[in-house]
C-alpha positions in Angstrom: 0.0 0.0 0.0 2.8 2.4 0.8 4.2 1.9 -2.8 0.9 3.0 -4.2 0.9 6.1 -1.9 4.5 6.9 -3.0 3.5 6.5 -6.6 0.5 8.7 -6.2 2.6 11.4 -4.5 5.2 11.2 -7.3 2.5 11.5 -10.0 1.0 14.4 -8.1 4.4 16.2 -7.9 4.9 15.6 -11.6 1.5 17.1 -12.5 2.3 20.1 -10.3 5.6 20.6 -12.1 3.9 20.4 -15.5 1.2 23.0 -14.4 4.0 25.2 -13.2 5.8 24.9 -16.5 2.6 25.8 -18.4 2.0 28.8 -16.2 5.6 29.9 -17.0 5.0 30.1 -20.7 4.8 33.8 -20.6 8.1 35.6 -21.1 8.3 38.9 -19.2 10.0 41.4 -21.5 12.4 44.0 -20.0 11.5 47.6 -20.6 13.2 49.5 -23.4 15.6 46.7 -24.2 15.5 44.6 -27.3 15.1 40.9 -26.4 14.9 37.7 -28.4 12.1 35.3 -27.7 11.8 32.0 -29.7 14.0 33.5 -32.4 12.1 36.8 -32.7 13.5 40.2 -31.9 11.0 42.0 -29.6 11.0 45.1 -27.4 8.7 46.4 -24.7 8.5 50.2 -24.7 6.2 53.2 -25.3 6.1 54.9 -21.9 7.4 58.5 -22.1 8.6 60.7 -25.0 12.1 59.5 -24.9 11.0 55.9 -25.3 8.5 56.7 -28.0 11.0 58.6 -30.1 13.9 56.2 -29.6 15.3 55.7 -33.2 16.0 51.9 -32.5 12.3 51.2 -32.6 11.9 52.2 -36.3 13.8 49.0 -37.2 10.9 46.9 -36.0 8.3 46.3 -38.7 5.4 45.7 -36.2 4.3 48.0 -33.4 1.5 46.5 -31.3 -0.2 49.1 -29.1 -2.7 48.5 -26.3 -5.4 51.0 -25.4 -8.4 51.3 -23.1 -11.9 52.7 -23.8 -10.8 56.3 -23.5 -7.8 55.8 -25.9 -5.5 55.7 -22.9 -2.4 53.4 -23.1 -2.6 50.2 -21.2 0.5 48.4 -19.7 0.9 44.9 -18.3 -0.8 43.3 -21.2 -0.1 39.6 -22.0 0.5 39.3 -25.7 0.4 36.2 -28.0 1.2 36.4 -31.7 0.2 33.6 -34.1 1.3 33.0 -37.7 -1.1 32.4 -40.6 -1.2 28.7 -39.7 -2.4 29.5 -36.1 0.9 28.5 -34.6 1.8 30.6 -31.6 5.2 32.3 -32.2 5.6 33.9 -28.8 3.7 34.8 -25.6 5.0 37.8 -23.6 4.1 40.2 -21.0 5.0 43.9 -21.2 4.9 46.5 -18.5 4.7 49.2 -21.1 2.0 49.9 -23.8 4.0 48.9 -26.9 5.3 45.5 -28.0 7.6 45.8 -31.0 8.4 42.8 -33.2 10.7 41.9 -36.1 8.4 39.6 -38.0 8.9 38.4 -41.6 6.4 40.0 -44.0 3.1 38.1 -43.8 -0.2 37.6 -42.1 -0.5 37.3 -38.3 -2.9 37.5 -35.4 -2.3 39.1 -32.0 -4.3 38.2 -28.9 -4.0 40.6 -26.0 -5.1 39.8 -22.4 -5.6 42.6 -20.0 -7.0 41.4 -16.6 -9.9 39.2 -17.6 -10.4 40.7 -21.0 -9.2 39.2 -24.3 -9.0 41.0 -27.6 -7.7 39.8 -31.0 -6.7 41.5 -34.2 -5.4 40.3 -37.5 -2.5 42.2 -39.0 0.1 42.2 -41.8 3.8 42.6 -41.2 5.0 44.9 -44.0 7.9 44.4 -46.3 9.1 48.0 -45.6 8.2 50.5 -43.0 6.3 49.9 -39.7 2.8 48.7 -39.2 1.0 50.2 -36.2 -1.7 47.8 -34.8 -3.8 49.1 -32.0 -5.6 46.6 -29.8 -8.4 48.2 -27.9 -10.1 47.2 -24.7 -13.2 49.4 -24.7 -14.4 48.0 -21.4 -11.4 49.5 -19.6 -12.0 53.2 -18.6 -9.7 55.6 -16.8 -6.1 54.4 -16.2 -7.0 50.7 -16.3 -7.9 50.7 -12.6 -11.5 49.5 -13.1 
């Protein structure tokens, strides 16, 4: 009987480790610092004039912005980007309102999660220039405190 209990405890520990690994899928991006996630160059920025006008950010073909119902910027959004085949390329969290991505030209989908709200948008990464994609959470008023 003690072997069965030991086996059950081992299985329970293994399941807890798996759940913890799944919860850790989200990569927290550092602010104002280019970072690579799953082979994609990303940056988390957008707070303040200096950050918004940093010339480094023009090199990123995709600028994902997150805004509330009063057009106010939202920070601390969990962001997932999928390719045209619905394969998740990366899942990140950003404590600023912009996620910049160097993606090959093509069709993509972004899903943003702010608190208990989920919003999605399809977009195209351009061959040249920078696409600005705004993901809006109209339910969120004020500074995101509601």
